[in-house]
ZARO-837140 format. One line per field, with one value per atom (N, C-alpha, C): atom name; x, y, z. Coordinates in steps of 0.02 Angstrom, whole numbers. Layout:
N
atom <- c(CA/...)
u <- c(X/...)
v <- c(Y/...)
w <- c(Z/...)
This chain:
227
atom <- c(N/CA/C/N/CA/C/N/CA/C/N/CA/C/N/CA/C/N/CA/C/N/CA/C/N/CA/C/N/CA/C/N/CA/C/N/CA/C/N/CA/C/N/CA/C/N/CA/C/N/CA/C/N/CA/C/N/CA/C/N/CA/C/N/CA/C/N/CA/C/N/CA/C/N/CA/C/N/CA/C/N/CA/C/N/CA/C/N/CA/C/N/CA/C/N/CA/C/N/CA/C/N/CA/C/N/CA/C/N/CA/C/N/CA/C/N/CA/C/N/CA/C/N/CA/C/N/CA/C/N/CA/C/N/CA/C/N/CA/C/N/CA/C/N/CA/C/N/CA/C/N/CA/C/N/CA/C/N/CA/C/N/CA/C/N/CA/C/N/CA/C/N/CA/C/N/CA/C/N/CA/C/N/CA/C/N/CA/C/N/CA/C/N/CA/C/N/CA/C/N/CA/C/N/CA/C/N/CA/C/N/CA/C/N/CA/C/N/CA/C/N/CA/C/N/CA/C/N/CA/C/N/CA/C/N/CA/C/N/CA/C/N/CA/C/N/CA/C/N/CA/C/N/CA/C/N/CA/C/N/CA/C/N/CA/C/N/CA/C/N/CA/C/N/CA/C/N/CA/C/N/CA/C/N/CA/C/N/CA/C/N/CA/C/N/CA/C/N/CA/C/N/CA/C/N/CA/C/N/CA/C/N/CA/C/N/CA/C/N/CA/C/N/CA/C/N/CA/C/N/CA/C/N/CA/C/N/CA/C/N/CA/C/N/CA/C/N/CA/C/N/CA/C/N/CA/C/N/CA/C/N/CA/C/N/CA/C/N/CA/C/N/CA/C/N/CA/C/N/CA/C/N/CA/C/N/CA/C/N/CA/C/N/CA/C/N/CA/C/N/CA/C/N/CA/C/N/CA/C/N/CA/C/N/CA/C/N/CA/C/N/CA/C/N/CA/C/N/CA/C/N/CA/C/N/CA/C/N/CA/C/N/CA/C/N/CA/C/N/CA/C/N/CA/C/N/CA/C/N/CA/C/N/CA/C/N/CA/C/N/CA/C/N/CA/C/N/CA/C/N/CA/C/N/CA/C/N/CA/C/N/CA/C/N/CA/C/N/CA/C/N/CA/C/N/CA/C/N/CA/C/N/CA/C/N/CA/C/N/CA/C/N/CA/C/N/CA/C/N/CA/C/N/CA/C/N/CA/C/N/CA/C/N/CA/C/N/CA/C/N/CA/C/N/CA/C/N/CA/C/N/CA/C/N/CA/C/N/CA/C/N/CA/C/N/CA/C/N/CA/C/N/CA/C/N/CA/C/N/CA/C/N/CA/C/N/CA/C/N/CA/C/N/CA/C/N/CA/C/N/CA/C/N/CA/C/N/CA/C/N/CA/C/N/CA/C/N/CA/C/N/CA/C/N/CA/C/N/CA/C/N/CA/C/N/CA/C/N/CA/C/N/CA/C/N/CA/C/N/CA/C/N/CA/C/N/CA/C/N/CA/C/N/CA/C/N/CA/C/N/CA/C/N/CA/C/N/CA/C/N/CA/C/N/CA/C/N/CA/C/N/CA/C/N/CA/C/N/CA/C/N/CA/C/N/CA/C/N/CA/C/N/CA/C/N/CA/C/N/CA/C/N/CA/C/N/CA/C/N/CA/C/N/CA/C/N/CA/C/N/CA/C/N/CA/C/N/CA/C/N/CA/C/N/CA/C/N/CA/C/N/CA/C/N/CA/C/N/CA/C/N/CA/C/N/CA/C/N/CA/C/N/CA/C)
u <- c(3408/3467/3444/3481/3462/3466/3420/3417/3419/3442/3441/3498/3501/3555/3620/3615/3672/3659/3703/3692/3750/3735/3785/3766/3813/3799/3847/3818/3855/3923/3919/3980/4007/4069/4105/4171/4184/4246/4275/4334/4368/4429/4442/4504/4536/4580/4605/4548/4538/4483/4416/4418/4356/4318/4256/4214/4175/4194/4157/4093/4093/4032/4024/3962/3950/3893/3910/3862/3808/3826/3778/3756/3690/3661/3602/3602/3548/3551/3493/3490/3458/3481/3458/3443/3387/3370/3406/3422/3454/3406/3431/3389/3352/3380/3348/3400/3376/3420/3411/3464/3465/3503/3472/3505/3525/3587/3613/3622/3586/3586/3615/3633/3659/3707/3722/3768/3839/3885/3955/3977/4017/4040/3992/3936/3888/3909/3958/3983/3966/3936/3912/3968/4022/4076/4113/4120/4153/4113/4048/4004/4014/4015/4021/4089/4143/4210/4217/4185/4187/4149/4092/4054/4093/4134/4175/4238/4251/4311/4374/4366/4424/4445/4401/4415/4395/4438/4425/4389/4333/4297/4338/4330/4360/4323/4259/4218/4157/4128/4068/4083/4031/4043/3993/4013/3971/3969/3911/3905/3874/3908/3885/3867/3804/3780/3812/3815/3841/3915/3952/4025/4049/4113/4143/4153/4159/4170/4230/4286/4345/4336/4299/4286/4238/4195/4144/4167/4231/4255/4237/4236/4220/4145/4104/4034/4018/4070/4060/4091/4054/4080/4078/4135/4141/4162/4124/4141/4157/4220/4240/4222/4225/4213/4268/4333/4384/4374/4393/4378/4418/4478/4523/4537/4548/4565/4636/4667/4734/4729/4752/4741/4775/4831/4871/4842/4793/4766/4696/4675/4607/4558/4494/4442/4445/4454/4458/4521/4576/4637/4628/4594/4582/4540/4487/4443/4478/4520/4557/4603/4632/4676/4635/4580/4539/4506/4487/4460/4509/4571/4623/4629/4616/4620/4564/4510/4455/4454/4505/4510/4465/4444/4403/4449/4449/4495/4461/4395/4355/4342/4368/4356/4283/4242/4170/4139/4158/4129/4148/4210/4233/4192/4184/4147/4075/4046/3977/3964/4007/3994/4010/4059/4071/4010/3981/3921/3862/3861/3805/3804/3862/3866/3864/3853/3846/3908/3963/4027/4043/4093/4113/4177/4177/4235/4293/4275/4326/4364/4342/4374/4445/4493/4564/4594/4555/4580/4597/4653/4670/4615/4603/4552/4568/4633/4652/4624/4602/4574/4496/4469/4395/4367/4305/4270/4256/4238/4222/4164/4113/4056/4075/4119/4143/4182/4222/4260/4215/4161/4113/4080/4062/4032/4083/4145/4195/4208/4206/4215/4158/4097/4041/4049/4075/4088/4138/4189/4239/4206/4159/4128/4082/4049/4003/4035/4098/4132/4127/4136/4139/4070/4016/3948/3937/3952/3948/3874/3865/3797/3779/3831/3819/3861/3828/3860/3859/3916/3924/3951/3911/3927/3930/3987/3996/3992/3937/3926/3935/3899/3907/3886/3843/3817/3856/3909/3947/3974/3958/3982/3959/3904/3875/3814/3808/3752/3687/3630/3566/3550/3558/3543/3583/3650/3692/3674/3656/3639/3576/3528/3467/3481/3528/3547/3580/3621/3653/3601/3551/3498/3459/3445/3410/3451/3517/3560/3557/3558/3554/3485/3432/3366/3365/3392/3392/3438/3492/3536/3503/3466/3426/3374/3340/3286/3311/3376/3406/3426/3411/3422/3483/3517/3576/3555/3598/3588/3632/3604/3641/3635/3690/3693/3724/3688/3712/3717/3776/3786/3778/3734/3723/3696/3711/3680/3625/3612/3561/3507/3474/3423/3366/3349/3293/3301/3362/3374/3350/3348/3330/3260/3223/3157/3111/3113/3068/3099/3162/3199/3218/3239/3262/3207/3222/3175/3170/3224/3221/3278/3269/3317/3341/3406/3437/3464/3447/3470/3524/3584/3640/3654/3671/3689/3737/3794/3844/3863/3873/3897/3845/3782/3728/3675/3640/3580/3522/3493/3442/3371/3366/3299/3304/3250/3244/3173/3169/3105/3096/3034/3020/3028/3033/3040/3097/3128/3181/3152/3093/3065/3056/3031/3022/3088/3139/3203/3233/3228/3262/3230/3165/3132/3123/3150/3144/3197/3176/3224/3251/3211/3234/3223/3270/3260/3251/3208/3195/3250/3272/3322/3288/3321/3296/3312/3266/3277/3304)
v <- c(1874/1906/1953/1956/1998/2071/2112/2183/2222/2284/2325/2374/2418/2466/2434/2378/2336/2266/2241/2179/2132/2068/2016/1963/1946/1898/1839/1779/1716/1721/1746/1759/1695/1680/1622/1647/1625/1641/1577/1558/1499/1517/1479/1482/1412/1404/1338/1296/1238/1193/1210/1254/1270/1328/1320/1372/1406/1466/1505/1534/1549/1573/1531/1508/1461/1486/1531/1554/1599/1646/1693/1744/1749/1800/1832/1899/1936/2009/2042/2112/2148/2208/2243/2314/2341/2410/2454/2514/2564/2588/2615/2642/2593/2532/2481/2448/2417/2385/2309/2276/2203/2167/2125/2085/2017/1998/1936/1885/1829/1780/1713/1671/1605/1580/1516/1484/1507/1495/1506/1466/1498/1464/1465/1501/1504/1548/1592/1635/1708/1726/1794/1846/1834/1881/1885/1828/1829/1869/1863/1902/1976/1995/2065/2093/2054/2076/2083/2038/2043/2105/2118/2178/2243/2238/2297/2306/2257/2260/2237/2205/2181/2111/2075/2008/2006/1980/1978/1913/1916/1857/1808/1744/1695/1697/1710/1716/1757/1789/1827/1901/1941/2013/2044/2102/2141/2211/2242/2311/2351/2401/2444/2511/2524/2587/2594/2538/2538/2534/2527/2523/2459/2441/2388/2413/2368/2389/2434/2418/2459/2529/2534/2598/2640/2604/2636/2644/2635/2631/2690/2750/2810/2812/2771/2768/2711/2675/2616/2628/2612/2611/2540/2516/2446/2441/2402/2387/2313/2297/2227/2200/2135/2105/2128/2126/2161/2236/2275/2346/2387/2364/2399/2470/2478/2542/2539/2596/2599/2606/2553/2550/2604/2630/2679/2749/2758/2825/2829/2891/2902/2896/2894/2889/2948/3007/3067/3065/3041/3036/2984/2928/2880/2911/2943/2971/3027/3066/3118/3084/3030/2995/2970/2935/2909/2965/3018/3076/3103/3105/3130/3088/3023/2979/2995/3024/3042/3117/3152/3224/3265/3238/3276/3310/3375/3411/3444/3435/3471/3424/3445/3405/3399/3446/3445/3380/3355/3294/3234/3233/3178/3180/3238/3245/3224/3243/3229/3153/3115/3042/3007/3031/3002/3010/3069/3081/3038/3031/2992/2920/2892/2823/2819/2876/2877/2879/2906/2913/2987/3002/3071/3086/3136/3152/3181/3203/3230/3176/3114/3060/3047/3057/3051/2982/2936/2869/2833/2799/2762/2709/2697/2648/2579/2565/2501/2488/2542/2536/2539/2542/2543/2473/2470/2407/2383/2319/2293/2330/2347/2383/2452/2486/2552/2547/2494/2485/2473/2436/2423/2490/2532/2597/2640/2641/2679/2654/2588/2558/2578/2583/2605/2679/2718/2789/2795/2754/2755/2737/2689/2667/2720/2761/2811/2880/2885/2950/2988/2955/2991/2992/2979/2982/2939/2873/2829/2817/2799/2782/2710/2669/2596/2579/2548/2531/2456/2426/2354/2339/2306/2297/2224/2204/2133/2125/2097/2085/2150/2203/2267/2262/2215/2212/2162/2134/2084/2113/2083/2103/2173/2195/2259/2249/2287/2279/2297/2273/2280/2354/2397/2468/2499/2485/2514/2486/2421/2392/2424/2440/2472/2541/2576/2643/2638/2586/2578/2561/2520/2505/2568/2611/2674/2717/2717/2753/2724/2657/2625/2640/2641/2657/2728/2775/2846/2852/2813/2813/2785/2729/2701/2749/2780/2827/2888/2900/2955/2936/2874/2851/2807/2790/2747/2674/2633/2561/2526/2482/2450/2375/2340/2268/2251/2211/2194/2117/2093/2023/2018/1974/1970/1902/1883/1825/1847/1914/1942/1973/1932/1956/1992/1973/2000/2076/2100/2171/2210/2178/2213/2194/2158/2134/2191/2246/2302/2355/2341/2391/2367/2305/2279/2275/2291/2284/2212/2175/2104/2067/2002/1958/1908/1903/1855/1797/1737/1676/1643/1635/1603/1534/1489/1420/1393/1368/1335/1379/1443/1488/1512/1505/1528/1565/1612/1640/1593/1565/1514/1537/1596/1622/1696/1732/1804/1815/1843/1848/1918/1935/2000/2003/1945/1943/1895/1908/1864/1798/1798/1737/1682/1702/1652/1620/1662/1636/1593/1618/1583/1517/1509/1448/1401/1421/1378/1324/1261/1208/1190/1201/1187/1249/1299/1361/1348/1388/1380/1413/1382/1411/1465/1522/1577/1565/1568/1557/1621)
w <- c(3783/3814/3871/3927/3981/3962/3987/3974/4040/4037/4097/4096/4149/4155/4175/4207/4226/4200/4158/4123/4134/4152/4158/4107/4063/4008/4011/4022/4020/4056/4119/4157/4187/4170/4199/4230/4291/4324/4354/4328/4352/4394/4446/4483/4476/4427/4411/4383/4413/4391/4421/4471/4508/4473/4458/4427/4483/4500/4551/4524/4459/4425/4363/4351/4297/4252/4207/4158/4185/4228/4258/4205/4197/4152/4188/4188/4222/4202/4205/4194/4252/4268/4327/4309/4336/4325/4376/4353/4399/4450/4505/4557/4599/4604/4645/4692/4746/4792/4784/4765/4753/4808/4845/4898/4867/4879/4851/4908/4905/4959/4932/4980/4962/5012/5011/5057/5043/5089/5077/5016/4972/4913/4856/4862/4808/4749/4762/4709/4717/4775/4787/4785/4823/4825/4759/4727/4660/4610/4612/4567/4583/4646/4665/4643/4655/4636/4559/4524/4450/4427/4458/4440/4457/4508/4528/4485/4442/4400/4435/4493/4533/4514/4480/4453/4382/4339/4268/4250/4214/4196/4153/4165/4121/4053/4056/3994/4011/3960/3969/3980/3993/4001/4050/4076/4120/4092/4089/4069/4127/4152/4204/4173/4165/4134/4066/4029/3960/3952/4007/4005/4041/4025/4064/4135/4185/4253/4263/4227/4236/4206/4151/4122/4165/4202/4244/4316/4329/4398/4441/4413/4451/4470/4435/4453/4501/4523/4564/4633/4686/4754/4779/4804/4825/4898/4935/5005/5010/5023/5029/5098/5105/5172/5221/5202/5243/5235/5287/5285/5237/5217/5170/5194/5259/5289/5316/5326/5355/5430/5466/5538/5577/5553/5590/5583/5538/5525/5556/5572/5598/5541/5558/5507/5457/5484/5442/5397/5424/5384/5329/5344/5293/5236/5254/5201/5162/5194/5158/5104/5123/5076/5016/5029/4974/4934/4968/4933/4882/4901/4855/4792/4798/4740/4690/4715/4672/4655/4675/4660/4705/4761/4808/4858/4860/4906/4964/4969/5018/5079/5137/5198/5214/5190/5207/5183/5124/5100/5143/5165/5210/5275/5304/5368/5357/5298/5283/5283/5249/5243/5309/5348/5413/5457/5458/5499/5470/5405/5375/5400/5414/5439/5516/5548/5621/5661/5630/5665/5673/5714/5730/5689/5644/5607/5650/5710/5755/5795/5789/5827/5800/5843/5821/5833/5862/5875/5808/5804/5744/5730/5666/5646/5673/5683/5711/5781/5816/5881/5879/5821/5813/5828/5852/5854/5782/5775/5710/5678/5719/5694/5667/5704/5682/5618/5612/5551/5491/5501/5447/5427/5474/5458/5418/5441/5405/5336/5329/5264/5216/5243/5203/5185/5231/5216/5159/5158/5105/5037/5039/4976/4946/4988/4963/4955/4973/4975/4910/4852/4788/4753/4793/4768/4706/4711/4652/4633/4571/4544/4562/4570/4585/4647/4697/4759/4767/4778/4785/4857/4897/4968/4985/5012/5032/5107/5131/5203/5244/5228/5266/5338/5357/5425/5468/5444/5481/5545/5604/5669/5688/5661/5678/5724/5778/5822/5786/5813/5779/5768/5817/5808/5752/5752/5702/5631/5630/5566/5538/5581/5558/5531/5565/5541/5471/5462/5398/5344/5360/5316/5296/5345/5329/5281/5289/5243/5173/5168/5104/5071/5110/5082/5053/5091/5065/5006/5004/4946/4885/4893/4839/4816/4862/4845/4808/4815/4778/4709/4688/4621/4610/4665/4660/4655/4625/4620/4670/4709/4764/4760/4766/4772/4840/4879/4947/4954/4962/4981/5057/5080/5153/5172/5235/5266/5315/5317/5362/5321/5283/5235/5270/5332/5366/5375/5379/5387/5326/5270/5206/5182/5222/5202/5178/5213/5197/5153/5130/5093/5022/5018/4953/4903/4840/4785/4761/4767/4751/4787/4793/4823/4770/4763/4715/4756/4736/4771/4726/4752/4715/4743/4698/4718/4667/4690/4647/4586/4598/4546/4497/4515/4469/4510/4476/4504/4489/4543/4532/4549/4580/4597/4607/4586/4599/4628/4689/4724/4751/4768/4797/4871/4904/4976/4996/5052/5075/5100/5130/5157/5104/5046/4992/4973/4965/4945/5000/5062/5116/5132/5121/5137/5078/5022/4962/4964/4974/4978/4909/4856/4789/4747/4751/4715/4641/4608/4537/4497/4445/4400/4359/4354/4313/4240/4197/4126/4093)
């Protein structure tokens, strides 16, 4: 049986007749950065959403620090592929709203995380007028706002320029080094080559390989099934 601070046991998720996850079992230690790789349709986003408690497993279970994802929701920060921001509001107004949901009443925390992702908290432009890269940064700020112990990120570097992506990677490294656990779904594994503690390779709804480097996983034509 898999062991660890975060445990996935025989996880199955069906959408009608289609099985997006097919018996995923794995254990993960806290305080590490796990990059999740694989082709489109491999089950990466479904796994992340299930870990976040946003999708209910058809069968199996997930334990986040000893709790179900929904019980551990305050310890989880989730960044979806869509930004999930309110376009008519500024970045600061967005974070004030989400901060209120977590009982955070101090503007200082909102300004802190906006600056941490390389944006200006004084920018009054509506988020709907942000570039895609700026929206990704603001979405990351929303995910880390409540200082979660576990961070789940779905394609955080999508449409982000190289310089900005490297700054985001540096933030993820410092977050991991502070003891947080991070899972990153990405098609840009090279960005995490020097930062990730391990790379998970998914195929057809299963984790088929776990490696220390992205190159091994990316060049493996026949990934090995993890027992």
